MARLUM-263418 format. One record per residue (C-alpha): residue number from 1; x, y, z; residue in one letter. Coordinates in steps of 0.25 Angstrom, whole numbers, plus 5000, padded with zeros to 4 digits. Layout:
! MARLUM-263418
<atom n="NUM" east="X" north="Y" up="Z" res="A"/>
...
! end
This chain:
! MARLUM-263418
<atom n="1" east="4824" north="4834" up="5454" res="X"/>
<atom n="2" east="4828" north="4821" up="5447" res="X"/>
<atom n="3" east="4840" north="4820" up="5439" res="X"/>
<atom n="4" east="4832" north="4819" up="5426" res="X"/>
<atom n="5" east="4825" north="4832" up="5429" res="X"/>
<atom n="6" east="4835" north="4840" up="5420" res="X"/>
<atom n="7" east="4826" north="4847" up="5410" res="X"/>
<atom n="8" east="4822" north="4861" up="5414" res="X"/>
<atom n="9" east="4810" north="4869" up="5415" res="X"/>
<atom n="10" east="4812" north="4883" up="5412" res="X"/>
<atom n="11" east="4800" north="4888" up="5419" res="X"/>
<atom n="12" east="4800" north="4903" up="5421" res="X"/>
<atom n="13" east="4800" north="4907" up="5436" res="X"/>
<atom n="14" east="4798" north="4922" up="5440" res="X"/>
<atom n="15" east="4811" north="4927" up="5446" res="X"/>
<atom n="16" east="4810" north="4935" up="5459" res="X"/>
<atom n="17" east="4806" north="4950" up="5458" res="X"/>
<atom n="18" east="4821" north="4954" up="5461" res="X"/>
<atom n="19" east="4825" north="4946" up="5449" res="X"/>
<atom n="20" east="4814" north="4951" up="5440" res="X"/>
<atom n="21" east="4818" north="4965" up="5442" res="X"/>
<atom n="22" east="4832" north="4962" up="5436" res="X"/>
<atom n="23" east="4826" north="4956" up="5423" res="X"/>
<atom n="24" east="4825" north="4968" up="5415" res="X"/>
<atom n="25" east="4835" north="4965" up="5403" res="X"/>
<atom n="26" east="4830" north="4951" up="5399" res="X"/>
<atom n="27" east="4819" north="4941" up="5399" res="X"/>
<atom n="28" east="4829" north="4930" up="5400" res="X"/>
<atom n="29" east="4833" north="4929" up="5414" res="X"/>
<atom n="30" east="4833" north="4914" up="5418" res="X"/>
<atom n="31" east="4823" north="4908" up="5427" res="X"/>
<atom n="32" east="4825" north="4897" up="5436" res="X"/>
<atom n="33" east="4820" north="4883" up="5430" res="X"/>
<atom n="34" east="4818" north="4869" up="5435" res="X"/>
<atom n="35" east="4821" north="4856" up="5429" res="X"/>
<atom n="36" east="4809" north="4847" up="5423" res="X"/>
<atom n="37" east="4813" north="4833" up="5422" res="X"/>
<atom n="38" east="4801" north="4830" up="5412" res="X"/>
<atom n="39" east="4808" north="4837" up="5401" res="X"/>
<atom n="40" east="4820" north="4827" up="5402" res="X"/>
<atom n="41" east="4809" north="4816" up="5401" res="X"/>
<atom n="42" east="4803" north="4822" up="5388" res="X"/>
<atom n="43" east="4817" north="4821" up="5382" res="X"/>
<atom n="44" east="4818" north="4807" up="5386" res="X"/>
<atom n="45" east="4804" north="4803" up="5380" res="X"/>
<atom n="46" east="4808" north="4811" up="5367" res="X"/>
<atom n="47" east="4821" north="4803" up="5366" res="X"/>
<atom n="48" east="4814" north="4790" up="5368" res="X"/>
<atom n="49" east="4804" north="4794" up="5357" res="X"/>
<atom n="50" east="4816" north="4797" up="5347" res="X"/>
<atom n="51" east="4823" north="4784" up="5351" res="X"/>
<atom n="52" east="4811" north="4776" up="5348" res="X"/>
<atom n="53" east="4808" north="4783" up="5335" res="X"/>
<atom n="54" east="4822" north="4780" up="5330" res="X"/>
<atom n="55" east="4822" north="4766" up="5335" res="X"/>
<atom n="56" east="4809" north="4764" up="5327" res="X"/>
<atom n="57" east="4816" north="4770" up="5315" res="X"/>
<atom n="58" east="4826" north="4759" up="5315" res="X"/>
<atom n="59" east="4815" north="4747" up="5316" res="X"/>
<atom n="60" east="4814" north="4746" up="5301" res="X"/>
<atom n="61" east="4803" north="4749" up="5291" res="X"/>
<atom n="62" east="4795" north="4737" up="5291" res="X"/>
<atom n="63" east="4780" north="4740" up="5288" res="X"/>
<atom n="64" east="4776" north="4735" up="5302" res="X"/>
<atom n="65" east="4785" north="4745" up="5309" res="X"/>
<atom n="66" east="4785" north="4757" up="5300" res="X"/>
<atom n="67" east="4772" north="4763" up="5305" res="X"/>
<atom n="68" east="4776" north="4761" up="5320" res="X"/>
<atom n="69" east="4790" north="4767" up="5317" res="X"/>
<atom n="70" east="4783" north="4779" up="5310" res="X"/>
<atom n="71" east="4774" north="4781" up="5322" res="X"/>
<atom n="72" east="4785" north="4781" up="5333" res="X"/>
<atom n="73" east="4793" north="4790" up="5324" res="X"/>
<atom n="74" east="4782" north="4800" up="5322" res="X"/>
<atom n="75" east="4779" north="4801" up="5337" res="X"/>
<atom n="76" east="4794" north="4802" up="5341" res="X"/>
<atom n="77" east="4796" north="4814" up="5332" res="X"/>
<atom n="78" east="4791" north="4823" up="5343" res="X"/>
<atom n="79" east="4803" north="4820" up="5351" res="X"/>
<atom n="80" east="4813" north="4829" up="5345" res="X"/>
<atom n="81" east="4804" north="4841" up="5345" res="X"/>
<atom n="82" east="4802" north="4838" up="5360" res="X"/>
<atom n="83" east="4817" north="4839" up="5362" res="X"/>
<atom n="84" east="4817" north="4852" up="5354" res="X"/>
<atom n="85" east="4806" north="4858" up="5363" res="X"/>
<atom n="86" east="4813" north="4854" up="5376" res="X"/>
<atom n="87" east="4827" north="4859" up="5371" res="X"/>
<atom n="88" east="4820" north="4873" up="5367" res="X"/>
<atom n="89" east="4813" north="4874" up="5380" res="X"/>
<atom n="90" east="4825" north="4871" up="5389" res="X"/>
<atom n="91" east="4837" north="4877" up="5381" res="X"/>
<atom n="92" east="4829" north="4889" up="5376" res="X"/>
<atom n="93" east="4825" north="4892" up="5390" res="X"/>
<atom n="94" east="4839" north="4892" up="5395" res="X"/>
<atom n="95" east="4843" north="4902" up="5384" res="X"/>
<atom n="96" east="4831" north="4911" up="5388" res="X"/>
<atom n="97" east="4835" north="4910" up="5403" res="X"/>
<atom n="98" east="4850" north="4913" up="5400" res="X"/>
<atom n="99" east="4849" north="4924" up="5390" res="X"/>
<atom n="100" east="4852" north="4935" up="5399" res="X"/>
<atom n="101" east="4864" north="4928" up="5406" res="X"/>
<atom n="102" east="4879" north="4929" up="5403" res="X"/>
<atom n="103" east="4884" north="4918" up="5394" res="X"/>
<atom n="104" east="4871" north="4916" up="5388" res="X"/>
<atom n="105" east="4877" north="4911" up="5374" res="X"/>
<atom n="106" east="4890" north="4905" up="5380" res="X"/>
<atom n="107" east="4884" north="4897" up="5391" res="X"/>
<atom n="108" east="4872" north="4892" up="5382" res="X"/>
<atom n="109" east="4880" north="4887" up="5371" res="X"/>
<atom n="110" east="4891" north="4881" up="5380" res="X"/>
<atom n="111" east="4880" north="4873" up="5387" res="X"/>
<atom n="112" east="4874" north="4869" up="5374" res="X"/>
<atom n="113" east="4887" north="4864" up="5369" res="X"/>
<atom n="114" east="4890" north="4856" up="5382" res="X"/>
<atom n="115" east="4876" north="4850" up="5382" res="X"/>
<atom n="116" east="4875" north="4846" up="5367" res="X"/>
<atom n="117" east="4889" north="4845" up="5361" res="X"/>
<atom n="118" east="4897" north="4834" up="5368" res="X"/>
<atom n="119" east="4887" north="4823" up="5366" res="X"/>
<atom n="120" east="4883" north="4827" up="5352" res="X"/>
<atom n="121" east="4897" north="4828" up="5347" res="X"/>
<atom n="122" east="4901" north="4815" up="5353" res="X"/>
<atom n="123" east="4890" north="4809" up="5346" res="X"/>
<atom n="124" east="4894" north="4814" up="5333" res="X"/>
<atom n="125" east="4908" north="4810" up="5335" res="X"/>
<atom n="126" east="4903" north="4796" up="5339" res="X"/>
<atom n="127" east="4895" north="4795" up="5326" res="X"/>
<atom n="128" east="4907" north="4800" up="5318" res="X"/>
<atom n="129" east="4916" north="4789" up="5324" res="X"/>
<atom n="130" east="4905" north="4778" up="5321" res="X"/>
<atom n="131" east="4904" north="4783" up="5307" res="X"/>
<atom n="132" east="4919" north="4783" up="5305" res="X"/>
<atom n="133" east="4919" north="4769" up="5310" res="X"/>
<atom n="134" east="4908" north="4764" up="5301" res="X"/>
<atom n="135" east="4914" north="4772" up="5289" res="X"/>
<atom n="136" east="4901" north="4781" up="5287" res="X"/>
<atom n="137" east="4904" north="4794" up="5280" res="X"/>
<atom n="138" east="4903" north="4806" up="5289" res="X"/>
<atom n="139" east="4898" north="4817" up="5280" res="X"/>
<atom n="140" east="4894" north="4832" up="5281" res="X"/>
<atom n="141" east="4881" north="4828" up="5287" res="X"/>
<atom n="142" east="4887" north="4821" up="5299" res="X"/>
<atom n="143" east="4897" north="4832" up="5302" res="X"/>
<atom n="144" east="4887" north="4843" up="5302" res="X"/>
<atom n="145" east="4881" north="4837" up="5315" res="X"/>
<atom n="146" east="4893" north="4843" up="5322" res="X"/>
<atom n="147" east="4887" north="4857" up="5318" res="X"/>
<atom n="148" east="4873" north="4853" up="5322" res="X"/>
<atom n="149" east="4868" north="4857" up="5308" res="X"/>
<atom n="150" east="4865" north="4843" up="5303" res="X"/>
<atom n="151" east="4850" north="4844" up="5303" res="X"/>
<atom n="152" east="4851" north="4856" up="5293" res="X"/>
<atom n="153" east="4858" north="4849" up="5282" res="X"/>
<atom n="154" east="4850" north="4846" up="5269" res="X"/>
<atom n="155" east="4845" north="4832" up="5269" res="X"/>
<atom n="156" east="4849" north="4829" up="5283" res="X"/>
<atom n="157" east="4840" north="4817" up="5283" res="X"/>
<atom n="158" east="4848" north="4810" up="5273" res="X"/>
<atom n="159" east="4857" north="4806" up="5284" res="X"/>
<atom n="160" east="4846" north="4796" up="5289" res="X"/>
<atom n="161" east="4851" north="4786" up="5279" res="X"/>
<atom n="162" east="4865" north="4783" up="5283" res="X"/>
<atom n="163" east="4876" north="4785" up="5294" res="X"/>
<atom n="164" east="4880" north="4795" up="5300" res="X"/>
<atom n="165" east="4867" north="4802" up="5297" res="X"/>
<atom n="166" east="4858" north="4791" up="5301" res="X"/>
<atom n="167" east="4865" north="4791" up="5314" res="X"/>
<atom n="168" east="4863" north="4806" up="5317" res="X"/>
<atom n="169" east="4851" north="4811" up="5311" res="X"/>
<atom n="170" east="4844" north="4812" up="5324" res="X"/>
<atom n="171" east="4854" north="4824" up="5327" res="X"/>
<atom n="172" east="4846" north="4833" up="5319" res="X"/>
<atom n="173" east="4839" north="4838" up="5331" res="X"/>
<atom n="174" east="4852" north="4841" up="5338" res="X"/>
<atom n="175" east="4855" north="4850" up="5326" res="X"/>
<atom n="176" east="4842" north="4858" up="5328" res="X"/>
<atom n="177" east="4844" north="4860" up="5343" res="X"/>
<atom n="178" east="4858" north="4865" up="5342" res="X"/>
<atom n="179" east="4855" north="4874" up="5330" res="X"/>
<atom n="180" east="4844" north="4880" up="5338" res="X"/>
<atom n="181" east="4853" north="4882" up="5351" res="X"/>
<atom n="182" east="4864" north="4889" up="5343" res="X"/>
<atom n="183" east="4854" north="4900" up="5338" res="X"/>
<atom n="184" east="4844" north="4901" up="5349" res="X"/>
<atom n="185" east="4852" north="4907" up="5360" res="X"/>
<atom n="186" east="4855" north="4919" up="5350" res="X"/>
<atom n="187" east="4840" north="4920" up="5348" res="X"/>
<atom n="188" east="4837" north="4921" up="5363" res="X"/>
<atom n="189" east="4849" north="4931" up="5365" res="X"/>
<atom n="190" east="4843" north="4940" up="5355" res="X"/>
<atom n="191" east="4829" north="4940" up="5359" res="X"/>
<atom n="192" east="4828" north="4951" up="5370" res="X"/>
<atom n="193" east="4815" north="4946" up="5377" res="X"/>
<atom n="194" east="4806" north="4934" up="5377" res="X"/>
<atom n="195" east="4796" north="4940" up="5367" res="X"/>
<atom n="196" east="4806" north="4941" up="5356" res="X"/>
<atom n="197" east="4811" north="4927" up="5359" res="X"/>
<atom n="198" east="4797" north="4922" up="5358" res="X"/>
<atom n="199" east="4795" north="4929" up="5345" res="X"/>
<atom n="200" east="4808" north="4923" up="5339" res="X"/>
<atom n="201" east="4805" north="4909" up="5344" res="X"/>
<atom n="202" east="4790" north="4909" up="5338" res="X"/>
<atom n="203" east="4795" north="4915" up="5325" res="X"/>
<atom n="204" east="4805" north="4903" up="5324" res="X"/>
<atom n="205" east="4795" north="4893" up="5328" res="X"/>
<atom n="206" east="4786" north="4898" up="5317" res="X"/>
<atom n="207" east="4797" north="4898" up="5307" res="X"/>
<atom n="208" east="4800" north="4884" up="5310" res="X"/>
<atom n="209" east="4786" north="4880" up="5309" res="X"/>
<atom n="210" east="4784" north="4887" up="5296" res="X"/>
<atom n="211" east="4796" north="4882" up="5290" res="X"/>
<atom n="212" east="4792" north="4867" up="5292" res="X"/>
<atom n="213" east="4778" north="4870" up="5285" res="X"/>
<atom n="214" east="4785" north="4877" up="5274" res="X"/>
<atom n="215" east="4793" north="4864" up="5271" res="X"/>
<atom n="216" east="4786" north="4860" up="5258" res="X"/>
<atom n="217" east="4789" north="4874" up="5252" res="X"/>
<atom n="218" east="4804" north="4874" up="5257" res="X"/>
<atom n="219" east="4806" north="4860" up="5252" res="X"/>
<atom n="220" east="4809" north="4854" up="5266" res="X"/>
<atom n="221" east="4807" north="4840" up="5269" res="X"/>
<atom n="222" east="4801" north="4834" up="5281" res="X"/>
<atom n="223" east="4815" north="4829" up="5286" res="X"/>
<atom n="224" east="4820" north="4844" up="5284" res="X"/>
<atom n="225" east="4809" north="4849" up="5293" res="X"/>
<atom n="226" east="4813" north="4838" up="5303" res="X"/>
<atom n="227" east="4827" north="4841" up="5304" res="X"/>
<atom n="228" east="4830" north="4856" up="5301" res="X"/>
<atom n="229" east="4831" north="4865" up="5312" res="X"/>
<atom n="230" east="4822" north="4877" up="5307" res="X"/>
<atom n="231" east="4811" north="4867" up="5306" res="X"/>
<atom n="232" east="4813" north="4860" up="5320" res="X"/>
<atom n="233" east="4817" north="4872" up="5328" res="X"/>
<atom n="234" east="4803" north="4876" up="5333" res="X"/>
<atom n="235" east="4803" north="4865" up="5343" res="X"/>
<atom n="236" east="4815" north="4871" up="5350" res="X"/>
<atom n="237" east="4808" north="4884" up="5349" res="X"/>
<atom n="238" east="4795" north="4879" up="5355" res="X"/>
<atom n="239" east="4804" north="4875" up="5367" res="X"/>
<atom n="240" east="4810" north="4889" up="5368" res="X"/>
<atom n="241" east="4796" north="4894" up="5368" res="X"/>
<atom n="242" east="4792" north="4885" up="5380" res="X"/>
<atom n="243" east="4804" north="4890" up="5387" res="X"/>
<atom n="244" east="4800" north="4905" up="5385" res="X"/>
<atom n="245" east="4786" north="4903" up="5390" res="X"/>
<atom n="246" east="4789" north="4894" up="5401" res="X"/>
<atom n="247" east="4781" north="4900" up="5413" res="X"/>
<atom n="248" east="4773" north="4909" up="5405" res="X"/>
<atom n="249" east="4757" north="4908" up="5405" res="X"/>
<atom n="250" east="4757" north="4902" up="5391" res="X"/>
<atom n="251" east="4766" north="4891" up="5396" res="X"/>
<atom n="252" east="4757" north="4888" up="5407" res="X"/>
<atom n="253" east="4746" north="4887" up="5397" res="X"/>
<atom n="254" east="4755" north="4878" up="5388" res="X"/>
<atom n="255" east="4757" north="4869" up="5400" res="X"/>
<atom n="256" east="4742" north="4866" up="5401" res="X"/>
<atom n="257" east="4740" north="4862" up="5386" res="X"/>
<atom n="258" east="4754" north="4856" up="5383" res="X"/>
<atom n="259" east="4750" north="4842" up="5387" res="X"/>
<atom n="260" east="4738" north="4843" up="5377" res="X"/>
<atom n="261" east="4746" north="4849" up="5366" res="X"/>
<atom n="262" east="4757" north="4838" up="5368" res="X"/>
<atom n="263" east="4746" north="4827" up="5368" res="X"/>
<atom n="264" east="4740" north="4832" up="5355" res="X"/>
<atom n="265" east="4753" north="4834" up="5348" res="X"/>
<atom n="266" east="4757" north="4820" up="5353" res="X"/>
<atom n="267" east="4744" north="4814" up="5348" res="X"/>
<atom n="268" east="4746" north="4821" up="5334" res="X"/>
<atom n="269" east="4760" north="4816" up="5333" res="X"/>
<atom n="270" east="4755" north="4802" up="5336" res="X"/>
<atom n="271" east="4744" north="4803" up="5326" res="X"/>
<atom n="272" east="4753" north="4808" up="5315" res="X"/>
<atom n="273" east="4763" north="4796" up="5318" res="X"/>
<atom n="274" east="4752" north="4785" up="5318" res="X"/>
<atom n="275" east="4744" north="4790" up="5306" res="X"/>
<atom n="276" east="4748" north="4780" up="5294" res="X"/>
<atom n="277" east="4754" north="4786" up="5282" res="X"/>
<atom n="278" east="4767" north="4795" up="5280" res="X"/>
<atom n="279" east="4772" north="4801" up="5292" res="X"/>
<atom n="280" east="4768" north="4815" up="5294" res="X"/>
<atom n="281" east="4782" north="4821" up="5296" res="X"/>
<atom n="282" east="4787" north="4815" up="5283" res="X"/>
<atom n="283" east="4782" north="4827" up="5274" res="X"/>
<atom n="284" east="4786" north="4841" up="5276" res="X"/>
<atom n="285" east="4773" north="4847" up="5281" res="X"/>
<atom n="286" east="4771" north="4834" up="5289" res="X"/>
<atom n="287" east="4784" north="4836" up="5296" res="X"/>
<atom n="288" east="4781" north="4851" up="5298" res="X"/>
<atom n="289" east="4768" north="4848" up="5305" res="X"/>
<atom n="290" east="4774" north="4836" up="5313" res="X"/>
<atom n="291" east="4786" north="4845" up="5318" res="X"/>
<atom n="292" east="4777" north="4855" up="5323" res="X"/>
<atom n="293" east="4768" north="4845" up="5330" res="X"/>
<atom n="294" east="4780" north="4839" up="5336" res="X"/>
<atom n="295" east="4785" north="4852" up="5341" res="X"/>
<atom n="296" east="4772" north="4857" up="5347" res="X"/>
<atom n="297" east="4770" north="4843" up="5354" res="X"/>
<atom n="298" east="4784" north="4844" up="5360" res="X"/>
<atom n="299" east="4783" north="4858" up="5365" res="X"/>
<atom n="300" east="4769" north="4854" up="5372" res="X"/>
<atom n="301" east="4776" north="4841" up="5377" res="X"/>
<atom n="302" east="4787" north="4849" up="5384" res="X"/>
<atom n="303" east="4777" north="4859" up="5390" res="X"/>
<atom n="304" east="4768" north="4847" up="5395" res="X"/>
<atom n="305" east="4780" north="4839" up="5401" res="X"/>
<atom n="306" east="4785" north="4851" up="5409" res="X"/>
<atom n="307" east="4771" north="4853" up="5416" res="X"/>
<atom n="308" east="4774" north="4847" up="5430" res="X"/>
<atom n="309" east="4765" north="4836" up="5435" res="X"/>
<atom n="310" east="4760" north="4833" up="5421" res="X"/>
<atom n="311" east="4760" north="4818" up="5416" res="X"/>
<atom n="312" east="4770" north="4822" up="5405" res="X"/>
<atom n="313" east="4779" north="4828" up="5415" res="X"/>
<atom n="314" east="4779" north="4816" up="5424" res="X"/>
<atom n="315" east="4781" north="4807" up="5412" res="X"/>
<atom n="316" east="4793" north="4814" up="5408" res="X"/>
<atom n="317" east="4799" north="4815" up="5422" res="X"/>
<atom n="318" east="4803" north="4800" up="5424" res="X"/>
<atom n="319" east="4818" north="4798" up="5428" res="X"/>
<atom n="320" east="4820" north="4788" up="5416" res="X"/>
<atom n="321" east="4815" north="4797" up="5405" res="X"/>
<atom n="322" east="4822" north="4809" up="5411" res="X"/>
<atom n="323" east="4835" north="4802" up="5411" res="X"/>
<atom n="324" east="4833" north="4799" up="5396" res="X"/>
<atom n="325" east="4829" north="4813" up="5394" res="X"/>
<atom n="326" east="4842" north="4819" up="5401" res="X"/>
<atom n="327" east="4850" north="4810" up="5391" res="X"/>
<atom n="328" east="4841" north="4813" up="5379" res="X"/>
<atom n="329" east="4852" north="4820" up="5372" res="X"/>
<atom n="330" east="4862" north="4808" up="5371" res="X"/>
<atom n="331" east="4850" north="4799" up="5369" res="X"/>
<atom n="332" east="4846" north="4807" up="5357" res="X"/>
<atom n="333" east="4860" north="4808" up="5351" res="X"/>
<atom n="334" east="4864" north="4794" up="5352" res="X"/>
<atom n="335" east="4852" north="4785" up="5350" res="X"/>
<atom n="336" east="4850" north="4787" up="5335" res="X"/>
<atom n="337" east="4865" north="4785" up="5331" res="X"/>
<atom n="338" east="4866" north="4770" up="5333" res="X"/>
<atom n="339" east="4851" north="4766" up="5332" res="X"/>
<atom n="340" east="4851" north="4763" up="5317" res="X"/>
<atom n="341" east="4864" north="4756" up="5318" res="X"/>
<atom n="342" east="4859" north="4747" up="5330" res="X"/>
<atom n="343" east="4846" north="4743" up="5323" res="X"/>
<atom n="344" east="4853" north="4740" up="5309" res="X"/>
<atom n="345" east="4865" north="4732" up="5316" res="X"/>
<atom n="346" east="4858" north="4725" up="5327" res="X"/>
<atom n="347" east="4844" north="4722" up="5322" res="X"/>
<atom n="348" east="4848" north="4710" up="5312" res="X"/>
<atom n="349" east="4857" north="4704" up="5323" res="X"/>
<atom n="350" east="4846" north="4704" up="5334" res="X"/>
<atom n="351" east="4835" north="4700" up="5325" res="X"/>
<atom n="352" east="4842" north="4687" up="5323" res="X"/>
<atom n="353" east="4838" north="4683" up="5337" res="X"/>
<atom n="354" east="4825" north="4691" up="5340" res="X"/>
<atom n="355" east="4813" north="4697" up="5331" res="X"/>
<atom n="356" east="4816" north="4710" up="5324" res="X"/>
<atom n="357" east="4807" north="4718" up="5332" res="X"/>
<atom n="358" east="4814" north="4713" up="5345" res="X"/>
<atom n="359" east="4828" north="4716" up="5339" res="X"/>
<atom n="360" east="4824" north="4730" up="5336" res="X"/>
<atom n="361" east="4819" north="4732" up="5350" res="X"/>
<atom n="362" east="4832" north="4727" up="5356" res="X"/>
<atom n="363" east="4840" north="4736" up="5347" res="X"/>
<atom n="364" east="4831" north="4748" up="5351" res="X"/>
<atom n="365" east="4832" north="4745" up="5366" res="X"/>
<atom n="366" east="4848" north="4743" up="5364" res="X"/>
<atom n="367" east="4848" north="4756" up="5357" res="X"/>
<atom n="368" east="4841" north="4764" up="5367" res="X"/>
<atom n="369" east="4850" north="4758" up="5378" res="X"/>
<atom n="370" east="4862" north="4762" up="5371" res="X"/>
<atom n="371" east="4857" north="4776" up="5369" res="X"/>
<atom n="372" east="4853" north="4777" up="5384" res="X"/>
<atom n="373" east="4867" north="4772" up="5388" res="X"/>
<atom n="374" east="4875" north="4781" up="5379" res="X"/>
<atom n="375" east="4866" north="4793" up="5382" res="X"/>
<atom n="376" east="4868" north="4790" up="5397" res="X"/>
<atom n="377" east="4883" north="4789" up="5396" res="X"/>
<atom n="378" east="4884" north="4801" up="5388" res="X"/>
<atom n="379" east="4875" north="4809" up="5397" res="X"/>
<atom n="380" east="4884" north="4805" up="5409" res="X"/>
<atom n="381" east="4898" north="4807" up="5403" res="X"/>
<atom n="382" east="4895" north="4818" up="5392" res="X"/>
<atom n="383" east="4882" north="4826" up="5394" res="X"/>
<atom n="384" east="4883" north="4827" up="5410" res="X"/>
<atom n="385" east="4897" north="4832" up="5410" res="X"/>
<atom n="386" east="4894" north="4842" up="5399" res="X"/>
<atom n="387" east="4882" north="4847" up="5406" res="X"/>
<atom n="388" east="4890" north="4849" up="5419" res="X"/>
<atom n="389" east="4899" north="4858" up="5411" res="X"/>
<atom n="390" east="4887" north="4865" up="5406" res="X"/>
<atom n="391" east="4882" north="4868" up="5420" res="X"/>
<atom n="392" east="4895" north="4876" up="5422" res="X"/>
<atom n="393" east="4892" north="4885" up="5411" res="X"/>
<atom n="394" east="4883" north="4896" up="5418" res="X"/>
<atom n="395" east="4877" north="4908" up="5413" res="X"/>
<atom n="396" east="4881" north="4921" up="5419" res="X"/>
<atom n="397" east="4873" north="4932" up="5426" res="X"/>
<atom n="398" east="4861" north="4938" up="5418" res="X"/>
<atom n="399" east="4866" north="4950" up="5410" res="X"/>
<atom n="400" east="4861" north="4964" up="5415" res="X"/>
<atom n="401" east="4855" north="4958" up="5428" res="X"/>
<atom n="402" east="4859" north="4963" up="5442" res="X"/>
<atom n="403" east="4850" north="4953" up="5450" res="X"/>
<atom n="404" east="4854" north="4939" up="5453" res="X"/>
<atom n="405" east="4850" north="4929" up="5442" res="X"/>
<atom n="406" east="4842" north="4916" up="5443" res="X"/>
<atom n="407" east="4850" north="4903" up="5442" res="X"/>
<atom n="408" east="4856" north="4899" up="5429" res="X"/>
<atom n="409" east="4845" north="4892" up="5421" res="X"/>
<atom n="410" east="4844" north="4877" up="5422" res="X"/>
<atom n="411" east="4846" north="4868" up="5410" res="X"/>
<atom n="412" east="4842" north="4854" up="5406" res="X"/>
<atom n="413" east="4853" north="4844" up="5405" res="X"/>
<atom n="414" east="4847" north="4839" up="5392" res="X"/>
<atom n="415" east="4850" north="4853" up="5385" res="X"/>
! end
């Protein structure tokens, strides 16, 4: 398989009869899995949408551009739920497969630290150095990023207006993911079988869904719903559900209808984005509805993309888009930090020589090139060495098992 095929399919394969006989203590013996390059491609396209939306957000608020910017942003909002669903599908699958093996907690958390912390904390330190040089005040809202709880702060959206908050507001999604993965291994551990884990997962999905629609009575704003972990966690949980049912009869049915669900959901997202008037996600009930629509569409898209031979699978399997997808962590971390600064500082200078729209296009292209360059270098010199160390952390033998175990579950480089 090509180098870009790093994302994994956690499809269930029935073990040989001799191994099935030994599986009496747990439902969580890890199956063999295969890599699916199209999942990396989905990440690549999701990043491109995020980047385009953030570039458009820096084009100004002229009447002729405001509507186009709103449309692009409205469509791009499905990108982060797609990241969430993919993360839930891949990482929760690994947790399920390794629950019965020695070192379950130690190895999982160690691998997660090696995958996420180096680039994340180096980015925070770089922002701190920049702010110190520019004499920006580093308040409590900045330092809590080191604890991954920034998105839970009241009025987190206030950071939109000035550095360092305006440099880092996109990291809210990192807070959601890491808070989830701090707790979810414990949930999987204390659920003795799949039926109980299904029940817990669906209860949490229903709770997140209900909490969003109770926003008017709880005095939650639309921005609260967009940032807070309890109101966004169901996207990751939908990915976990996909991991649990992969290979089951219901999943095969979902494969047949997923492309139609994704198409309908995508169409509804486009329609809500282009309809004139206030954006649907600007009110609490509107945000609650749109987040639910984004989540369902993202889950259907992930299922549809994994169907071998489908148009979406082929579309997401190109080498270029997979290359971007494999580096999407760094791309996402870096791109927003300097985007606003580039537009504010360089637009007047370049505009003296060329029309404003051309100047903004040049800056957008330069920002994308800079982001790809930084992400590529960090992937080569920071992420890859960390992932090589991660490979050396191996789960032990399955507890209470006497037969040989399946190979250690594969993992995605992007997780």
